[in-house]
N, C-alpha and C positions, 0 to 999 in steps of 0.2 A: 504495501499500500505505499501511497505517499510519491510514486513515481508518475511522471506526466508522459503521457502518450502524444506523440505527434501524427495527428489524424489528418493532417494537409493533404498527403497523398491518397485520401480515400473520397470516394464519391459520397453524395449527400445521404444515400441510402445505406451505403457500407458503414459511415460514420454513425447513423442512427442505428444500426443493427449493434454496432459496439457498443454505445450507450445503452441500449437495453440488456445487453448481457452483463454490462458491469452493474446496472442497476439491479438484475436479477441476483447477482453474486451477493450484493450488499445485503438484499433483504433475505437471503439464505444464511448467510453469516450471522445476521442479526437473531432471527429464528433459531439456529443452534445453540447461539450465546444463551437466549431466554431457557432452551430447552436443558441446557447444562446446567444454569443456575437453579431451575426448579429441581432438578436431579438431584444437586448438591444440598438443597433444602431439605429435599425429602430424606436424604441419607442422614443428616444432622437430626432431624426430628426423631428419626428411627433408632440413633445412637443415643440421643436423650432418653427415649423411653425404655431402651434396653438398658442403661445404667441404674433407672429407677427400679425397674422391674428386679434387676439383679441383686438389688439391695434387701430385697426380702427374703426372708431365711427359706432356703431351699428352693426357691420357686423353680429356677431352672433345672433343678433335678426332676421336677414332676412335670414340667410343662415347656412348650417351644418358648423361646423368648420372643421369635419372631410373632407367631400368631396366637399365643397363649392356648393351643391345644393340647390336651394331657398327652403324656407318652404311655404307650402300651406295648408290652413285651413283642408281640408278633405284628399287630397291625400298624402301631405308628412307633417305631423305636426312634431313639435319640441318637443323634451323632454330633461330635463335636465339630464346630466349624474350625477350620485350620487358621484362619487369620484372626478373628475376633474371639474365639474359645468359648463361645457359647453353645449350648446344646440346642439343637433344632430338629424338628419333624421332617418327614418325608417330603411334605408339601413345600416345604422351606428351604430347601436345598439342593444342591446339584454336586456332581461329582466331577471333579477336575481330572482329566485323564492325565495331564501333564505333569501335574504335582502328585497325582495318586492320592488325593484327598477330598474330604468334603467341603463344600463351602456354602456358607447360608447366602440366601439371595441378596441380602444388600451388600455382602462384602463382594460377591460376585457382580454387582453392578457397579461398584466403585472401582474394579480391577481395569 
């Protein structure tokens, strides 16, 4: 950004087309910045909620820190997230083949 383009060798229609492309690029960049800002806020809120819940005695031993569903031995076993170290249920985790470890949905988004 910040570079000046010499459009003097272009026809009016070509210059107009270049201008439209640049304007579209600016709109897309702004939209992406907004999306990333919302995602960052969502992750920050999720982290705050998890810290609050983890202060409750044994909460994360019995329930998923992300969705609060109770763990069961066969149907909904707990797994520890490699990054945040919280226990999560099967609906709130993904397996990372590269690391050979479970990640919670929030940590997966933040990678």
